[in-house]
C-alpha positions in Angstrom: 14.4 65.8 26.8 12.7 68.5 28.8 14.6 70.6 31.4 16.2 68.4 34.0 16.1 70.7 37.0 14.4 69.3 40.1 12.0 71.9 41.4 10.5 72.0 44.9 7.2 70.4 43.9 8.9 67.5 42.1 11.3 67.1 45.0 8.4 66.9 47.5 6.6 64.3 45.4 9.7 62.2 45.0 10.5 62.4 48.7 7.0 61.1 49.5 7.6 58.1 47.3 11.1 57.5 48.5 9.8 57.3 52.1 7.7 54.3 50.9 10.9 52.7 49.4 12.1 49.8 51.5 15.0 47.9 50.0 15.9 45.8 53.1 14.3 42.7 51.7 16.0 42.9 48.3 19.0 40.7 48.4 21.4 39.3 45.8 22.9 35.9 45.9 26.1 34.8 44.0 25.9 32.1 41.3 28.5 29.7 40.0 28.4 27.7 36.8 28.3 23.9 37.2 30.3 21.1 35.5 27.6 20.5 32.9 27.8 24.1 31.4 27.9 23.9 27.6 29.1 27.5 27.0 32.1 26.2 24.9 29.8 24.7 22.2 27.4 26.1 19.6 24.0 26.3 21.4 21.2 28.8 21.2 20.1 30.4 24.4 17.1 28.2 24.6 19.3 25.1 24.6 22.0 26.5 26.9 23.0 24.5 30.0 24.5 26.4 32.9 24.0 24.1 35.9 24.2 27.1 38.2 24.4 26.8 42.0 24.1 29.4 44.7 27.5 30.0 46.4 27.4 29.2 50.1 29.7 29.7 53.1 32.0 26.7 53.2 31.6 26.2 57.0 28.0 27.0 57.7 26.5 26.2 54.3 24.5 29.4 54.2 24.1 31.4 51.0 26.5 34.4 50.5 24.5 37.5 49.8 24.8 41.2 49.1 22.0 43.6 49.6 20.7 46.1 47.1 22.0 49.2 48.8 25.5 47.9 48.7 25.4 47.1 45.0 23.6 50.4 44.1 25.1 52.6 46.8 25.6 55.4 44.2 21.9 55.5 43.5 21.0 55.3 47.2 23.1 58.5 47.7 21.0 60.3 45.1 17.8 59.2 46.8 19.1 60.5 50.1 19.9 63.9 48.6 16.4 64.1 47.2 14.9 63.1 50.5 16.8 65.8 52.3 15.8 68.4 49.7 19.3 68.7 48.3 18.3 67.9 44.7 20.1 71.0 43.3 23.5 69.4 44.2 22.9 66.5 41.8 25.0 66.1 38.7 23.4 66.7 35.3 23.0 63.0 34.4 21.5 62.3 37.9 19.0 65.1 37.3 18.1 63.6 33.9 17.4 60.3 35.6 15.3 61.9 38.4 13.3 63.8 35.7 12.5 60.4 34.1 11.3 58.9 37.4 9.3 62.0 38.3 7.6 62.0 34.9 6.6 58.4 35.3 5.3 59.0 38.8 3.1 61.8 37.5 1.6 59.4 34.9 1.8 56.3 37.0 -2.0 55.7 37.3 -2.4 55.8 33.5 0.4 53.3 33.0 -1.0 51.1 35.8 -4.3 50.9 34.0 -2.7 49.8 30.7 -0.4 47.3 32.3 -3.1 45.7 34.5 -5.5 45.4 31.5 -2.9 43.5 29.4 -1.4 41.4 32.2 -4.8 40.4 33.5 -5.6 39.1 30.0 -2.6 36.9 30.2 -3.3 35.6 33.7 -6.9 34.6 32.6 -5.7 33.0 29.4 -2.4 31.6 30.8 -3.3 28.0 30.1 -3.4 28.7 26.3 -0.2 30.7 26.1 2.5 29.6 23.7 5.9 31.1 22.7 5.5 34.2 20.5 1.7 33.9 20.6 -0.4 37.1 20.3 -0.7 37.3 24.1 3.1 37.2 24.6 3.6 39.9 21.9 0.9 42.0 23.7 2.6 41.6 27.1 6.1 42.4 25.7 4.9 45.6 24.0 2.9 46.7 27.1 5.8 46.2 29.5 8.1 48.1 27.1 5.6 51.0 26.5 4.2 51.4 30.0 6.9 50.4 32.4 10.5 49.6 31.3 10.7 52.0 28.4 9.2 54.8 30.5 11.9 54.3 33.2 14.9 53.7 31.0 17.6 56.3 30.2 16.4 58.5 27.4 13.4 56.2 27.2 15.1 54.2 24.5 14.4 50.6 23.9 14.2 48.0 21.0 11.8 45.0 21.0 13.0 42.0 19.2 11.5 41.9 15.7 10.2 38.4 16.3 7.5 39.9 18.5 6.3 42.3 15.8 2.6 41.9 15.1 0.2 44.8 14.7 3.0 47.1 16.1 0.9 48.9 18.7 0.1 48.4 22.4 -3.1 46.4 22.8 -4.3 48.2 26.0 -6.7 50.3 23.9 -6.6 53.3 26.3 -7.0 56.8 25.0 -3.8 58.0 26.8 -1.7 55.3 25.0 0.0 56.8 22.0 2.5 54.0 21.6 4.9 53.5 18.7 7.0 50.5 19.6 10.5 50.2 18.3 11.5 46.9 16.7 14.8 45.6 15.7 17.2 42.6 15.5 18.2 41.8 19.1 20.4 38.8 18.3 23.6 38.6 20.4 26.4 36.1 20.8 28.3 34.0 18.2 27.2 31.0 16.2 30.1 28.9 17.6 29.1 29.5 21.2 26.0 30.7 23.0 23.8 32.9 20.8 20.2 34.0 20.2 17.9 37.0 20.7 16.7 38.8 23.8 13.2 40.2 24.1 13.9 43.9 24.8 17.1 45.9 24.9 17.0 49.2 26.8 18.9 52.4 26.5 22.1 53.7 28.0 22.6 57.0 29.9 22.6 60.5 28.4 25.7 62.4 29.5 27.8 59.3 30.2 28.8 58.4 26.6 29.0 60.6 23.5 26.6 58.4 21.6 23.3 56.8 22.6 23.8 53.0 23.2 21.6 50.1 24.2 23.0 48.6 27.3 20.5 46.5 29.4 18.2 43.6 28.6 14.8 42.2 29.5 13.5 38.7 29.1 9.8 38.0 29.5 9.0 34.4 30.7 5.7 32.5 30.6 4.8 28.9 31.2 4.5 26.7 28.2 2.7 23.3 28.3 4.7 21.3 25.7 8.0 20.4 27.2 9.0 17.9 24.5 9.2 20.2 21.5 12.8 21.1 21.0 13.7 23.3 18.1 17.1 22.6 16.5 19.9 25.1 17.1 20.3 25.5 13.4 16.7 26.7 13.0 16.3 28.6 16.3 17.3 32.2 16.1 14.9 33.9 18.5 14.3 33.7 22.3 11.1 31.8 23.1 9.1 33.1 26.1 9.2 30.8 29.0 8.4 31.0 32.7 10.9 30.9 35.6 9.6 29.9 39.0 11.4 30.4 42.3 12.8 27.0 43.3 11.5 27.6 46.8 8.0 28.1 45.6 7.5 25.4 43.0 4.1 24.0 42.4 3.6 20.2 42.3 3.3 20.3 38.5 6.8 21.7 38.3 8.5 18.9 40.2 9.3 15.5 38.8 8.8 12.3 41.0 12.5 12.4 42.1 12.0 16.0 43.3 13.9 17.8 40.6 12.5 20.8 38.6 10.8 20.0 35.4 12.7 20.6 32.2 10.8 23.7 31.2 11.7 25.6 34.4 15.3 24.5 34.2 15.6 25.6 30.6 14.2 29.0 31.4 16.8 29.5 34.1 19.6 28.4 31.8 18.4 30.7 29.0 18.4 33.7 31.3 21.9 33.0 32.7 23.4 32.5 29.3 21.8 35.7 27.9 23.1 37.7 30.9 26.6 36.5 30.5 26.8 37.0 26.8 25.4 40.6 26.9 27.7 41.5 29.7 30.7 40.2 27.7 29.6 42.4 24.8 29.3 45.5 27.0 32.7 44.8 28.6 34.4 44.5 25.2 32.7 47.7 23.9 33.2 49.8 27.0 36.3 48.6 28.8 36.6 51.8 30.8 33.3 51.4 32.7 33.8 52.2 36.4 32.2 48.8 37.1 31.1 46.1 34.8 28.0 44.7 36.5 25.5 44.5 33.6 21.8 43.7 34.3 19.2 41.5 32.7 15.7 41.9 34.0 13.8 38.6 33.9 10.0 39.1 34.2 7.5 36.4 35.0 4.3 38.0 33.8 2.2 35.0 35.0 3.1 35.6 38.7 3.7 39.3 38.3 7.3 39.2 39.6 10.7 40.0 38.2 14.2 39.0 39.1 17.5 41.0 38.5 20.4 39.1 37.1 23.8 40.8 36.9 27.1 39.7 35.5 30.5 41.4 35.9 32.6 40.1 32.9 35.8 41.7 34.3 35.7 40.2 37.8 33.6 37.1 36.8 30.9 37.7 39.4 27.2 36.7 38.8 24.4 38.1 41.0 20.8 36.9 41.2 18.2 38.8 43.2 15.2 37.6 45.1 11.8 37.7 43.2 10.3 41.2 43.4 6.6 41.9 42.9 5.6 44.3 40.2 2.2 45.1 41.7 0.9 45.7 45.2 -2.8 44.9 44.7 -3.9 46.9 41.7 -1.1 49.5 42.0 2.4 49.3 40.9 4.7 48.5 43.8 6.6 51.7 44.6 9.7 49.8 45.8 9.8 47.8 42.6 9.4 51.0 40.4 12.4 52.6 42.1 14.4 49.4 41.9 13.7 49.1 38.2 14.5 52.7 37.6 17.9 52.4 39.4 18.8 49.1 37.6 17.9 50.6 34.2 20.2 53.5 35.1 23.0 51.2 36.4 25.6 53.1 34.5 25.3 56.0 37.0 23.7 54.2 40.0 25.4 50.9 40.3 28.6 50.8 42.4 29.6 47.2 41.6 31.2 44.8 44.0 33.8 46.8 45.9 35.9 44.0 47.4 39.6 43.1 47.3 40.7 40.4 44.8 41.2 37.7 47.5 37.7 38.1 48.7 36.3 38.1 45.2 37.8 34.7 44.5 35.3 33.1 46.9 32.4 34.2 44.7 33.8 33.7 41.1 31.3 32.4 38.6 34.1 30.4 36.8 32.9 31.3 33.3 36.3 31.6 31.8 37.2 28.1 33.1 34.1 26.7 31.5 34.6 28.1 28.0 38.3 27.1 27.8 39.6 27.5 24.2 36.5 29.5 23.2 37.4 32.4 25.5 38.8 34.3 22.5 35.3 34.3 20.9 33.6 35.5 24.0 36.1 38.2 24.8 36.6 39.6 21.2 34.3 38.2 18.6 30.7 38.3 20.0 28.1 39.9 17.7 25.3 42.4 18.5 22.0 43.3 16.7 22.1 40.1 14.6 18.9 39.1 12.8 20.1 35.5 12.0 23.0 33.3 13.0 24.5 30.9 10.5 24.2 27.2 11.3 27.3 25.4 12.7 27.9 21.8 11.8 28.5 19.8 15.0 30.2 16.5 15.6 27.6 13.7 16.0 26.9 12.3 19.4 26.0 9.0 17.7 28.1 6.1 16.3 30.5 7.1 13.4 29.1 6.6 9.9 30.4 3.9 7.6 32.0 6.5 5.4 34.1 7.9 8.3 35.4 4.5 9.2 36.1 3.3 5.6 38.1 6.4 4.8 39.8 6.8 8.2 43.6 6.5 8.8 45.0 3.3 10.3 46.2 3.7 13.8 
């Protein structure tokens, strides 16, 4: 990486952009798993059931929320120092992060051009999109190359190998010299939730001795065929599906009795399961983190929005942000760029949920209670960077076979 000092010109440019940064409308809600959660059984992420509900005040029935500044107060302090011209007082890993943001801002117009070109293709051709189609591959590579990978610590990322096609970004711009990194992004365990995430992004230089991959991204797009279920034994990668805000559902997403269609529900369940499993892996690998809120960035390329999911495996707290726009007209939304930058650098910018244990009990996700006897697997045996999970034979949900009854023990 180039020198990480923050010079006067860079500080001025960052300050101008920080003045545009309004986080007031970015809120997190707390989620709790429901009684139909299937985390204790062998299911791929695409067939996970979480049955999540937003936690509300018991008296007034209003959602309990936490704003972005409280969750990322450490990052907000860094922004304040930059705004006041006190960038020289930053720690080295803060300076490294600021350098990454500044480099991106200097090249922002080029990245905007590439992103808009590829995402506009998807929005025009959205009706014909299908999981792992060439369009979804192109979008995943473009987002990694021109946004998320550019803002991530050390600019490290790995795209799941299921998306590997021609290997290059399809924007076709002269400035794009992409060389996407592909690998096996399978996480979990075959006896519980498992599968692959679309993109895994890098950890922070200066925080750990080795470079590690420590945040995830899921790209979601609408699919038309809701009745094609792939078996858990054959499904080892994460299909791309669309998540819509349940306050802004279109008529086509609501069944006659008013419930969300199965496609949207499955996409929500998949994202929640991925977030929890990845956070459990990070907590097991790095138990000495100052806080254990681990992010998963869920991107809806069709609507041009993203949502931040975060799970704290130590305190069992699950956060879900409002939908945040990626673009403002034809330009990248400055607030969103800085939010993504801070979330991707959560190891140094996230402050966690700083509340006493009694208060935290009100917002528990209740994951440990749902997995019961499988807690040992989640806390100690989860796998990382897996290319394929072995099939697990399940007890049938149908009537017992003749063989089972003929050779059973008399009771």
